[in-house]
Structure formats: structure tokens, C-alpha cells
C-alpha positions as CSV (number, residue, x, y, z in Angstrom):
1,M,136.6,105.8,-72.2
2,D,135.4,109.3,-72.8
3,W,136.7,110.2,-76.3
4,S,135.6,113.8,-75.8
5,K,138.3,114.3,-73.2
6,G,142.0,114.3,-73.7
7,F,144.1,111.1,-73.9
8,S,147.6,110.0,-74.6
9,A,148.2,108.1,-77.8
10,S,150.8,105.7,-79.0
11,Y,150.9,103.8,-82.3
12,Y,152.4,100.7,-83.9
13,M,152.1,98.7,-87.1
14,A,151.4,95.0,-87.4
15,I,152.1,92.8,-90.4
16,V,148.9,91.0,-91.4
17,D,148.6,87.4,-92.7
18,K,146.3,87.8,-95.7
19,R,144.9,84.3,-95.3
20,T,143.8,84.6,-91.7
21,W,143.6,88.4,-91.6
22,N,145.3,88.3,-88.2
23,D,148.4,90.2,-86.9
24,I,151.5,88.1,-87.1
25,S,154.3,90.6,-86.0
26,R,154.8,94.1,-84.8
27,L,156.8,97.1,-86.0
28,E,157.2,100.5,-84.4
29,I,156.3,103.6,-86.4
30,T,157.6,107.1,-85.8
31,G,154.8,109.2,-87.4
32,G,152.4,109.6,-90.3
33,N,148.8,110.2,-91.2
34,I,145.8,108.4,-92.4
35,S,143.4,109.8,-95.0
36,R,139.8,108.8,-95.5
37,Y,137.4,109.9,-98.3
38,I,134.1,109.0,-99.7
39,T,135.0,107.8,-103.2
40,G,137.6,105.6,-105.0
41,L,139.9,103.7,-102.7
42,R,138.2,105.3,-99.7
43,E,141.4,105.5,-97.6
44,S,145.2,105.6,-97.7
45,A,148.1,106.2,-95.3
46,D,151.6,107.6,-95.3
47,I,153.7,106.4,-92.4
48,D,157.4,106.2,-91.4
49,C,158.5,102.7,-90.2
50,P,162.3,102.4,-89.7
51,G,162.0,98.6,-89.2
52,Y,160.2,97.9,-92.5
53,K,162.2,96.0,-95.1
54,P,162.4,98.1,-98.3
55,G,161.2,96.5,-101.4
56,E,158.6,94.4,-99.7
57,E,154.8,94.6,-100.4
58,R,152.9,93.6,-97.2
59,W,149.5,93.8,-95.7
60,I,149.7,95.9,-92.6
61,R,147.5,97.2,-89.8
62,I,147.9,100.5,-87.8
63,W,146.9,100.4,-84.2
64,L,146.2,103.2,-81.7
65,D,146.7,102.6,-78.0
66,A,144.8,105.3,-76.1
67,R,145.1,105.9,-72.3
68,Q,143.0,108.2,-70.1
69,R,143.1,108.3,-66.3
70,G,142.9,104.6,-65.6
71,S,141.0,103.6,-68.7
72,S,142.4,102.6,-72.1
73,A,141.3,101.6,-75.6
74,H,143.0,99.6,-78.4
75,E,141.7,100.7,-81.8
76,A,142.6,99.6,-85.3
77,L,142.8,102.7,-87.5
78,F,143.8,101.3,-90.9
79,T,144.4,98.0,-92.7
80,G,145.8,97.9,-96.1
81,L,148.6,97.2,-98.6
82,A,152.0,98.8,-97.9
83,C,155.1,99.4,-100.0
84,S,158.3,101.3,-99.5
85,P,159.4,103.1,-102.7
86,A,162.4,104.8,-101.0
87,I,164.7,104.7,-98.0
88,K,166.4,107.8,-96.4
89,I,169.7,107.4,-94.6
90,D,171.5,110.2,-92.8
91,G,174.5,108.9,-90.9
92,T,173.1,106.4,-88.5
93,A,169.5,107.7,-88.9
94,R,167.2,105.7,-91.1
95,E,163.8,106.6,-92.4
96,V,161.6,104.2,-94.4
97,P,158.5,106.0,-95.6
98,L,155.6,103.7,-96.5
99,E,152.8,104.3,-99.0
100,C,149.8,102.4,-97.8
101,Y,146.7,101.7,-99.9
102,S,143.3,100.6,-98.8
103,V,142.1,97.0,-99.0
104,L,140.3,98.0,-102.2
105,K,143.6,98.5,-104.1
106,P,143.6,95.0,-105.7
107,A,140.0,95.6,-107.0
108,E,141.2,98.9,-108.5
109,D,144.1,97.1,-110.3
110,Y,142.0,94.2,-111.7
111,L,140.5,94.9,-115.1
112,L,137.3,93.2,-116.1
113,Q,137.0,91.1,-119.2
114,R,135.6,92.7,-122.3
115,G,131.9,92.2,-122.5
116,W,131.5,91.7,-118.8
117,Y,128.2,93.1,-117.5
118,A,125.9,93.2,-114.5
119,P,122.5,91.9,-115.6
120,S,119.3,93.7,-114.8
121,E,117.3,92.2,-111.9
122,A,120.6,91.1,-110.3
123,N,121.0,91.8,-106.5
124,G,123.3,94.8,-106.5
125,A,125.1,94.3,-103.2
126,E,125.7,90.6,-103.9
127,M,127.2,91.5,-107.3
128,V,129.6,94.0,-105.6
129,R,130.5,91.6,-102.8
130,D,131.3,88.7,-105.1
131,M,133.4,91.0,-107.3
132,L,135.4,92.3,-104.5
133,R,135.9,88.9,-102.8
134,S,137.3,87.5,-106.1
135,T,140.0,90.2,-106.2
136,M,141.1,91.0,-102.6
137,P,141.7,89.3,-99.2
138,G,139.8,90.3,-96.1
139,P,136.1,90.2,-95.2
140,V,133.4,91.7,-97.4
141,V,129.9,91.7,-95.8
142,I,126.5,93.0,-96.7
143,E,124.4,94.9,-94.2
144,G,120.7,95.0,-94.9
145,T,118.6,93.8,-97.9
146,S,119.9,95.2,-101.2
147,P,117.7,96.3,-104.1
148,C,118.1,94.8,-107.6
149,L,119.5,96.5,-110.6
150,Q,116.8,98.1,-112.8
151,Q,118.9,97.8,-116.0
152,A,122.1,96.1,-117.1
153,I,125.5,97.8,-116.6
154,I,128.1,96.9,-119.2
155,A,131.8,97.3,-118.5
156,E,133.6,99.9,-120.6
157,D,137.2,99.7,-121.9
158,G,139.6,99.9,-118.9
159,E,136.8,99.1,-116.4
160,S,138.2,97.8,-113.1
161,A,136.4,95.7,-110.5
162,L,136.3,98.8,-108.3
163,T,134.9,101.2,-110.9
164,M,132.2,98.7,-111.8
165,A,131.4,98.2,-108.1
166,D,131.0,102.0,-107.8
167,K,128.7,102.0,-110.8
168,I,126.5,99.3,-109.3
169,L,126.4,101.0,-105.9
170,D,125.4,104.3,-107.6
171,A,122.6,102.5,-109.4
172,I,121.1,101.1,-106.2
173,G,121.9,104.1,-104.0
174,W,124.2,102.1,-101.6
175,R,127.8,102.7,-100.4
176,I,130.9,101.0,-99.2
177,T,132.5,101.6,-95.7
178,I,135.8,100.2,-94.4
179,N,136.6,99.9,-90.7
180,G,140.1,99.8,-89.1
181,M,140.3,96.1,-89.3
182,G,139.9,96.3,-93.1
183,V,136.4,94.8,-93.1
184,V,134.5,96.1,-96.2
185,T,130.8,96.7,-95.5
186,I,128.3,97.2,-98.3
187,C,125.3,99.0,-96.9
188,E,122.6,101.7,-97.4
189,Q,123.4,105.4,-97.3
190,A,123.3,106.8,-93.8
191,D,119.8,108.2,-92.9
192,S,120.4,109.3,-89.3
193,P,123.3,110.9,-87.4
194,S,126.0,108.6,-86.0
195,A,126.9,111.2,-83.3
196,E,126.0,114.7,-82.1
197,F,128.7,117.2,-81.3
198,G,128.0,120.3,-79.2
199,N,127.8,121.5,-75.6
200,E,127.2,118.1,-74.0
201,F,129.8,116.3,-76.2
202,D,132.2,119.0,-77.3
203,V,135.0,117.7,-79.5
204,L,135.5,120.5,-82.1
205,E,138.3,123.1,-82.0
206,T,137.1,126.7,-82.3
207,A,138.6,127.4,-85.8
208,V,136.2,126.5,-88.6
209,E,136.3,127.2,-92.3
210,I,133.1,127.4,-94.3
211,E,133.1,127.5,-98.1
212,N,130.1,127.9,-100.3
213,D,131.0,126.4,-103.8
214,W,128.3,127.8,-106.1
215,F,130.3,129.9,-108.7
216,D,130.2,127.1,-111.4
217,C,126.6,126.1,-110.8
218,P,124.6,126.3,-114.1
219,N,121.5,128.2,-114.7
220,V,120.9,126.6,-118.2
221,F,121.1,122.8,-118.6
222,R,121.0,121.0,-122.0
223,A,120.3,117.3,-122.1
224,V,121.1,115.4,-125.4
225,S,120.1,111.8,-125.9
226,D,120.3,110.3,-129.4
227,D,118.2,112.7,-131.6
228,M,116.4,114.3,-128.6
229,T,117.4,117.5,-127.0
230,A,115.9,119.5,-124.1
231,V,117.0,122.7,-122.5
232,A,116.0,123.7,-118.9
233,R,116.5,127.3,-117.8
234,D,116.5,129.1,-114.4
235,D,115.2,132.6,-115.2
236,S,113.6,133.2,-111.8
237,E,113.9,136.7,-110.2
238,V,114.1,135.1,-106.8
239,S,116.7,132.4,-107.5
240,A,120.2,133.4,-106.5
241,L,121.7,131.4,-109.3
242,S,119.3,132.4,-112.1
243,T,120.2,134.1,-115.4
244,V,118.3,137.2,-114.1
245,V,120.0,137.6,-110.7
246,R,123.5,136.7,-112.0
247,G,123.1,138.6,-115.2
248,R,124.7,135.9,-117.3
249,E,124.1,132.4,-118.6
250,V,126.1,129.5,-117.2
251,W,125.5,126.4,-119.4
252,M,126.0,122.7,-118.7
253,E,125.5,120.0,-121.2
254,E,125.1,116.2,-120.7
255,T,125.1,113.7,-123.6
256,N,125.0,110.5,-121.5
257,C,121.5,110.9,-120.0
258,D,120.5,108.3,-117.4
259,M,116.7,108.9,-117.4
260,N,114.4,107.3,-114.9
261,D,111.6,105.0,-116.1
262,G,108.9,107.0,-117.7
263,E,110.9,110.3,-117.4
264,S,110.9,112.5,-120.5
265,I,114.0,114.3,-121.6
266,E,112.5,117.6,-120.6
267,E,111.8,116.3,-117.1
268,Y,115.3,114.9,-117.0
269,A,116.9,118.3,-118.0
270,L,114.9,120.1,-115.3
271,R,115.8,117.5,-112.6
272,R,119.5,117.7,-113.5
273,L,119.5,121.5,-113.4
274,K,118.0,121.4,-109.9
275,E,120.6,118.8,-108.8
276,E,123.5,120.8,-110.2
277,Q,122.2,124.0,-108.5
278,A,122.1,122.4,-105.1
279,R,124.6,124.6,-103.3
280,S,127.5,122.6,-101.7
281,T,128.6,124.1,-98.4
282,A,131.9,122.5,-97.3
283,I,132.9,122.9,-93.7
284,S,136.4,122.1,-92.4
285,Y,137.5,121.8,-88.8
286,S,139.7,119.9,-86.4
287,R,138.4,117.7,-83.6
288,R,139.2,114.9,-81.2
289,F,139.4,111.4,-82.6
290,L,136.3,109.2,-82.3
291,P,136.2,105.5,-83.5
292,D,133.6,104.1,-85.9
293,I,132.6,107.4,-87.6
294,G,133.8,107.9,-91.2
295,P,133.1,109.4,-94.6
296,G,129.6,108.9,-95.7
297,D,128.3,109.0,-92.1
298,L,126.0,111.8,-90.9
299,I,126.8,113.9,-87.8
300,K,124.7,116.6,-86.0
301,L,126.6,119.8,-85.1
302,N,125.3,122.2,-82.5
303,Y,127.8,125.1,-82.5
304,P,125.7,128.4,-82.8
305,A,128.8,130.6,-82.4
306,Q,130.4,129.0,-85.5
307,S,127.1,129.0,-87.4
308,L,127.1,125.2,-87.4
309,Q,123.7,123.9,-86.6
310,G,122.1,120.9,-88.4
311,V,123.0,117.5,-89.9
312,Y,126.0,117.2,-92.1
313,K,127.6,114.4,-94.2
314,I,131.3,113.6,-93.7
315,S,133.3,113.7,-96.9
316,E,136.9,113.6,-95.8
317,Q,139.0,112.9,-92.7
318,T,142.7,112.9,-91.9
319,I,144.1,111.4,-88.7
320,E,147.6,112.6,-87.6
321,L,149.5,109.9,-85.8
322,G,150.7,112.2,-83.1
323,Y,149.6,113.5,-79.7
324,G,145.9,112.8,-79.1
325,A,145.3,111.5,-82.6
326,K,144.1,114.9,-83.8
327,M,141.6,114.6,-86.7
328,T,140.8,117.1,-89.4
329,E,137.4,116.7,-91.0
330,E,135.4,118.1,-93.9
331,V,131.6,117.8,-94.0
332,N,129.0,119.0,-96.4
333,A,125.5,120.4,-95.8
């Protein structure tokens, strides 16, 4: 099936057996949307399902059936935990809106014991996998060979299994992805584009919004660690964010400094200033739905008329459960 061409779309919801992770029954849905993002729970959904029994908490899966000139596709869009906080009745019409959370929701709700820690030299991905498996149903897999932690990570007050998993992933430079079947994959950051959009594979609509978010970027950075302090400044005449060009000082201070091995506090302050000054260009557009491309993935855009040329990282997606499964997407340069 050629996803760059138009197709008709229909949707339904299945109840999922959390022990087998298979569909066990089907319910019709009348609309909704699915949101995907790069942090936290990674995804959520809001749907309307008149046949859902209010007050129940169930594992569900949302399916797309796409048809296109003799070809078809059956794609799982979302698997997660659903609840119905309200019911709307107008005469004989009945609406049951569902709030649906990702498969990571149980990990977010599970608080670690006081004193829990991830030891140094532990395999980072295996620590995350075992932590998630102990709190949630569904498959959790590792893709690739994970690095080990360079130093121990100690749980803070109110630390959940999910926030600790994110800290470990940040430490090793890896990420979590979730596919439509609810399979959690722990893997490396993307290093090559998953798809290229442009003349030969045109899926974007013409309306594009480009936002350069640099107003709050600092030009003076102060690092404080115990009794050590260092200040890094950008006083360059050719830097667009410098104190000279902007005519004012924009300070940022950090007291919880995570210095690399052998890095001085002065080097740390300079590195962090450069990181904070990296301009974030956010680009929003609508496009046709494509399976297996989500937040954290890289895509290559070739749309000279819209000034979109290069490789971008997907940060957010929203899928409308309507005609053609229209998707809005945000990427960052």
C-alpha cells in the first residue's frame, strides 16, 4: 500500500487480555485522537466509545483499517490503559469519552522504595527493562548492546519507576519507543532518517509553521558545585545571542552540576552555555499517516518552497481518528 496516496480509513477498539496481550473483543468508536510525544508517558489517547462500560479500567488497543484501490492495511495505532470518568446522555444519544494512557502508566504510578539505587557499572538498558517489566504488562525488549552506568543513580523522594528509567536512559544516551501493539523498545538514539519526504514521496500539506525559540537563551552561565563556582560568558561581537549583540545579559544558574569525568567546573560552565544557546527551531505541519515513524525518530525533509531542507527530529505527533488518519507533527532542527 502506498501511504503517500489517499486512502479510506475506519477504526475500532479492542479489549486486550493483559496476560496474553491479545485482543479478546471488539468495540466500535465514533472518533478521537492519539497523541505521541518524546518524554514522560510517550503517548495518550482520547476517544469516544458508546459501547464501553463506564467505571471500568481496561487495557485496550486502537486499530486502523486502511483501504486503497484494491489494497489494504491493518495497523495498530495505540495500546494502553483506558478509563471512562464520565458519561454523556442526550435523549437516546449516548457518549462515553475514554481517557487512555500509555503502557507506561503503571510505571509512572509505582514509587520506588527509599534507598533504591542503580549501581555504577550496571547495564543501563537491562536495569530499565527489569524495572518496567516488574510494574506493567506487555513486552519490553532491548535492541542493541547497552552501555553501563558510569556512576550510581539514587532514587529521590517521590521517585517512580518511570522517572528513574528516564534518568538511567539519559545517563546512557538511550531512549524508549512504543509501537501500536504496546511493545516497549529500549534502544539507541536514532542516527539516520527513517524516511525522506519530498518530491518523490510527498506527504506534507503546504501550510507550515516555523518557530525559532531563542529569546530565553542565556549569554551568561553560572555553575555552582559545593564550594566551587564558575561563570561562562558570551561576549562575542559575531554571536547573535551574545551580551554585545543583544545589549543585555541573560543569566542562567545551575547548582546540580553533572560534570563529565575529568571535566573542570569552568569547562562544564562553558559546555552548558553552548548547549543552552543551541537554537531550537520547531516546525509544525500536517501530513499523511505513515506507520512505524514516531517521536525520537529522524526524518529528512526536502521542501525548498517551505524552507524545509535537512534532517529533523520528531518531537510530537497527533493522529485524528477521522478521514485519512490525518496527522499533525512537530519536528526540531
